[in-house]
C-alpha atoms as a printed R data frame, in Angstrom:
    type eleno elety resid chain resno       x       y       z
1   ATOM     1    CA   MET     A     1 -63.084 -37.045  16.763
2   ATOM     2    CA   LYS     A     2 -59.284 -37.447  15.846
3   ATOM     3    CA   ILE     A     3 -60.197 -38.288  12.082
4   ATOM     4    CA   PHE     A     4 -62.458 -35.032  12.131
5   ATOM     5    CA   ASN     A     5 -59.502 -32.321  12.721
6   ATOM     6    CA   ILE     A     6 -57.308 -34.433  10.577
7   ATOM     7    CA   ILE     A     7 -60.064 -33.163   7.726
8   ATOM     8    CA   TYR     A     8 -61.126 -29.872   9.857
9   ATOM     9    CA   ASN     A     9 -57.276 -29.118   9.278
10  ATOM    10    CA   ILE     A    10 -56.675 -30.078   5.692
11  ATOM    11    CA   VAL     A    11 -59.520 -28.143   4.906
12  ATOM    12    CA   ALA     A    12 -58.462 -24.958   6.707
13  ATOM    13    CA   ILE     A    13 -55.139 -25.366   5.747
14  ATOM    14    CA   THR     A    14 -56.083 -25.614   1.935
15  ATOM    15    CA   ILE     A    15 -58.616 -22.954   1.932
16  ATOM    16    CA   THR     A    16 -55.803 -20.848   3.821
17  ATOM    17    CA   LEU     A    17 -53.268 -21.559   0.871
18  ATOM    18    CA   ILE     A    18 -56.336 -20.861  -1.820
19  ATOM    19    CA   PHE     A    19 -56.427 -17.389  -0.039
20  ATOM    20    CA   LEU     A    20 -52.485 -16.874  -0.358
21  ATOM    21    CA   PHE     A    21 -52.488 -17.838  -3.969
22  ATOM    22    CA   THR     A    22 -55.414 -15.646  -4.547
23  ATOM    23    CA   ALA     A    23 -53.877 -12.839  -2.712
24  ATOM    24    CA   GLY     A    24 -50.601 -12.855  -4.372
25  ATOM    25    CA   ILE     A    25 -51.986 -13.138  -7.845
26  ATOM    26    CA   MET     A    26 -53.400  -9.764  -7.116
27  ATOM    27    CA   PHE     A    27 -50.382  -8.310  -6.049
28  ATOM    28    CA   THR     A    28 -48.489  -9.414  -8.895
29  ATOM    29    CA   GLY     A    29 -50.809  -7.711 -11.710
30  ATOM    30    CA   THR     A    30 -52.004 -11.647 -13.017
31  ATOM    31    CA   GLU     A    31 -55.623 -11.948 -13.984
32  ATOM    32    CA   VAL     A    32 -57.099 -15.253 -14.187
33  ATOM    33    CA   PHE     A    33 -59.640 -16.489 -17.127
34  ATOM    34    CA   ALA     A    34 -61.040 -19.935 -17.795
35  ATOM    35    CA   VAL     A    35 -61.094 -21.598 -21.184
36  ATOM    36    CA   ALA     A    36 -64.439 -22.500 -22.621
37  ATOM    37    CA   THR     A    37 -63.345 -24.116 -25.793
38  ATOM    38    CA   PRO     A    38 -61.176 -26.666 -27.144
39  ATOM    39    CA   SER     A    39 -59.792 -24.352 -29.850
40  ATOM    40    CA   MET     A    40 -56.252 -24.632 -27.809
41  ATOM    41    CA   GLU     A    41 -56.149 -27.868 -27.633
42  ATOM    42    CA   THR     A    42 -53.847 -29.957 -26.634
43  ATOM    43    CA   GLU     A    43 -51.794 -27.662 -25.017
44  ATOM    44    CA   ILE     A    44 -54.857 -25.641 -23.041
45  ATOM    45    CA   PRO     A    45 -57.665 -27.980 -22.640
46  ATOM    46    CA   GLU     A    46 -61.415 -26.916 -22.358
47  ATOM    47    CA   GLY     A    47 -61.929 -26.177 -19.009
48  ATOM    48    CA   SER     A    48 -58.440 -24.644 -18.167
49  ATOM    49    CA   LEU     A    49 -57.830 -21.947 -15.873
50  ATOM    50    CA   VAL     A    50 -54.978 -19.719 -17.735
51  ATOM    51    CA   PHE     A    51 -53.126 -17.349 -15.724
52  ATOM    52    CA   VAL     A    52 -52.480 -13.893 -17.748
53  ATOM    53    CA   ARG     A    53 -49.952 -11.007 -17.535
54  ATOM    54    CA   GLU     A    54 -49.349  -8.213 -19.356
55  ATOM    55    CA   ALA     A    55 -46.291  -8.202 -21.289
56  ATOM    56    CA   GLN     A    56 -43.801  -5.161 -22.755
57  ATOM    57    CA   VAL     A    57 -43.555  -7.133 -26.159
58  ATOM    58    CA   TYR     A    58 -45.908  -9.796 -27.584
59  ATOM    59    CA   ASN     A    59 -43.916 -12.172 -30.099
60  ATOM    60    CA   GLU     A    60 -45.111 -14.760 -32.682
61  ATOM    61    CA   GLY     A    61 -45.408 -17.987 -30.781
62  ATOM    62    CA   ASP     A    62 -46.897 -16.468 -27.801
63  ATOM    63    CA   VAL     A    63 -50.283 -17.381 -26.407
64  ATOM    64    CA   ILE     A    64 -52.001 -14.731 -25.304
65  ATOM    65    CA   THR     A    65 -55.667 -13.576 -23.993
66  ATOM    66    CA   ALA     A    66 -57.668 -10.581 -25.655
67  ATOM    67    CA   LYS     A    67 -60.752  -8.882 -25.666
68  ATOM    68    CA   LEU     A    68 -63.242  -9.218 -28.657
69  ATOM    69    CA   PHE     A    69 -65.081  -6.290 -29.524
70  ATOM    70    CA   SER     A    70 -68.449  -8.135 -27.598
71  ATOM    71    CA   GLY     A    71 -66.437  -7.522 -24.594
72  ATOM    72    CA   ASN     A    72 -66.077 -11.390 -24.431
73  ATOM    73    CA   THR     A    73 -62.383 -12.901 -23.932
74  ATOM    74    CA   PHE     A    74 -60.137 -15.304 -26.356
75  ATOM    75    CA   THR     A    75 -56.849 -16.953 -25.507
76  ATOM    76    CA   HIS     A    76 -54.989 -17.774 -28.767
77  ATOM    77    CA   ARG     A    77 -51.638 -18.264 -30.147
78  ATOM    78    CA   ILE     A    78 -49.776 -15.217 -32.204
79  ATOM    79    CA   VAL     A    79 -49.163 -16.839 -35.393
80  ATOM    80    CA   SER     A    80 -47.899 -13.317 -37.229
81  ATOM    81    CA   VAL     A    81 -47.102  -9.784 -36.500
82  ATOM    82    CA   ASP     A    82 -48.011  -6.602 -38.506
83  ATOM    83    CA   VAL     A    83 -45.232  -4.137 -36.614
84  ATOM    84    CA   GLU     A    84 -46.412  -1.767 -38.723
85  ATOM    85    CA   LYS     A    85 -50.425  -1.675 -37.894
86  ATOM    86    CA   GLY     A    86 -49.483  -2.900 -34.478
87  ATOM    87    CA   LEU     A    87 -51.948  -5.776 -35.463
88  ATOM    88    CA   PHE     A    88 -51.579  -9.674 -34.174
89  ATOM    89    CA   TYR     A    89 -52.724 -12.472 -36.019
90  ATOM    90    CA   THR     A    90 -53.866 -15.308 -34.113
91  ATOM    91    CA   LYS     A    91 -54.824 -19.103 -34.278
92  ATOM    92    CA   GLY     A    92 -56.204 -21.608 -31.869
93  ATOM    93    CA   ASP     A    93 -53.524 -24.850 -31.850
94  ATOM    94    CA   SER     A    94 -56.841 -27.002 -33.052
95  ATOM    95    CA   ASN     A    95 -58.542 -24.312 -35.398
96  ATOM    96    CA   PRO     A    96 -57.522 -25.133 -39.149
97  ATOM    97    CA   THR     A    97 -57.387 -21.285 -39.832
98  ATOM    98    CA   GLN     A    98 -56.238 -18.445 -38.403
99  ATOM    99    CA   ASP     A    99 -58.385 -15.750 -36.760
100 ATOM   100    CA   PRO     A   100 -60.675 -13.772 -39.576
101 ATOM   101    CA   LEU     A   101 -59.712 -10.646 -37.951
102 ATOM   102    CA   PRO     A   102 -56.850  -9.625 -36.351
103 ATOM   103    CA   THR     A   103 -56.274  -7.985 -32.476
104 ATOM   104    CA   ALA     A   104 -54.898  -4.638 -31.683
105 ATOM   105    CA   GLU     A   105 -52.258  -4.683 -29.514
106 ATOM   106    CA   ALA     A   106 -54.423  -2.151 -26.876
107 ATOM   107    CA   ASP     A   107 -56.524  -5.326 -26.865
108 ATOM   108    CA   ILE     A   108 -54.349  -7.703 -25.869
109 ATOM   109    CA   ILE     A   109 -55.054  -8.526 -21.826
110 ATOM   110    CA   GLY     A   110 -51.800  -9.970 -21.545
111 ATOM   111    CA   LYS     A   111 -49.467 -13.187 -22.263
112 ATOM   112    CA   VAL     A   112 -50.515 -17.136 -20.456
113 ATOM   113    CA   VAL     A   113 -48.044 -17.659 -18.159
114 ATOM   114    CA   LEU     A   114 -50.162 -20.397 -16.616
115 ATOM   115    CA   CYS     A   115 -52.446 -23.122 -17.188
116 ATOM   116    CA   VAL     A   116 -53.945 -25.259 -14.610
117 ATOM   117    CA   PRO     A   117 -56.188 -27.919 -16.944
118 ATOM   118    CA   TYR     A   118 -60.027 -28.575 -16.243
119 ATOM   119    CA   LEU     A   119 -59.758 -26.375 -12.828
120 ATOM   120    CA   GLY     A   120 -61.786 -23.277 -14.976
121 ATOM   121    CA   LEU     A   121 -64.672 -25.983 -14.963
122 ATOM   122    CA   LEU     A   122 -65.808 -24.696 -11.697
123 ATOM   123    CA   ALA     A   123 -65.470 -21.164 -13.085
124 ATOM   124    CA   LEU     A   124 -67.537 -21.648 -16.202
125 ATOM   125    CA   ASN     A   125 -70.292 -23.740 -14.123
126 ATOM   126    CA   PHE     A   126 -70.707 -21.710 -10.921
127 ATOM   127    CA   ASN     A   127 -70.502 -18.242 -10.637
128 ATOM   128    CA   SER     A   128 -68.296 -16.498  -8.230
129 ATOM   129    CA   THR     A   129 -71.217 -15.922  -5.380
130 ATOM   130    CA   THR     A   130 -72.017 -19.250  -5.544
131 ATOM   131    CA   VAL     A   131 -68.917 -20.991  -5.237
132 ATOM   132    CA   ILE     A   132 -68.083 -18.340  -2.142
133 ATOM   133    CA   PHE     A   133 -71.357 -19.900  -0.330
134 ATOM   134    CA   ILE     A   134 -70.580 -22.983  -0.979
135 ATOM   135    CA   VAL     A   135 -67.265 -22.624   0.825
136 ATOM   136    CA   ALA     A   136 -68.715 -20.869   3.380
137 ATOM   137    CA   ALA     A   137 -71.079 -23.469   4.497
138 ATOM   138    CA   VAL     A   138 -68.749 -25.843   4.304
139 ATOM   139    CA   LEU     A   139 -66.664 -23.856   6.785
140 ATOM   140    CA   VAL     A   140 -69.869 -23.218   8.863
141 ATOM   141    CA   ALA     A   141 -70.578 -26.740   8.729
142 ATOM   142    CA   LEU     A   142 -67.180 -27.802   9.960
143 ATOM   143    CA   MET     A   143 -66.935 -25.384  12.809
144 ATOM   144    CA   LEU     A   144 -70.386 -26.494  14.297
145 ATOM   145    CA   ILE     A   145 -69.119 -30.747  14.401
146 ATOM   146    CA   ARG     A   146 -66.234 -29.583  15.358
147 ATOM   147    CA   PHE     A   147 -68.115 -27.576  18.428
148 ATOM   148    CA   ILE     A   148 -70.327 -30.499  19.026
149 ATOM   149    CA   LEU     A   149 -67.742 -32.888  18.912
150 ATOM   150    CA   HIS     A   150 -65.647 -30.876  21.465
151 ATOM   151    CA   LYS     A   151 -68.432 -30.572  23.899
152 ATOM   152    CA   LYS     A   152 -69.257 -33.945  23.426
153 ATOM   153    CA   SER     A   153 -65.721 -35.150  24.436
154 ATOM   154    CA   ALA     A   154 -65.794 -32.516  27.421
155 ATOM   155    CA   LYS     A   155 -69.374 -34.026  28.793
156 ATOM   156    CA   GLU     A   156 -68.200 -37.714  28.340
157 ATOM   157    CA   ALA     A   157 -64.406 -36.620  30.472
158 ATOM   158    CA   THR     A   158 -66.602 -34.987  33.101
159 ATOM   159    CA   GLU     A   159 -68.679 -38.182  33.505
160 ATOM   160    CA   ILE     A   160 -65.708 -40.366  33.455
161 ATOM   161    CA   GLU     A   161 -63.951 -38.067  36.705
162 ATOM   162    CA   LYS     A   162 -67.593 -38.458  38.318
163 ATOM   163    CA   ASN     A   163 -67.645 -42.003  38.491
164 ATOM   164    CA   GLN     A   164 -63.751 -42.751  39.560
């Protein structure tokens, strides 16, 4: 029972921290993306989560996330800027050449402010509904087990009192 309570408390604290972290991200205007390719290895491994925030100015050397015309996103480094045209030329760190098309400033979502390696694998392999369902199922199972163990220990305590 004691070990289960420790596990239960660790899970509850972890979920609370994740919730608080997620709320903090929402309130700061930060967006989160999963990196699906190895184009930014070794700085940003494939499967990483990148936290992106809009910036006032984007400079050569900044790692940005931007929208493609298809609606998908990419995360690459700015290698040069055409200030007059407002175009940014990008390249993945591990790609041999720069991207074929420049990125307009309007298509830049923001600058990468944090990278968490490999955590994006969850996002790439599961949709958010699946993750929410799994977390909810684990919580319900833990609460049921805790309830059953509590009832069992209360029943045993009552029986011990009766026998004394």
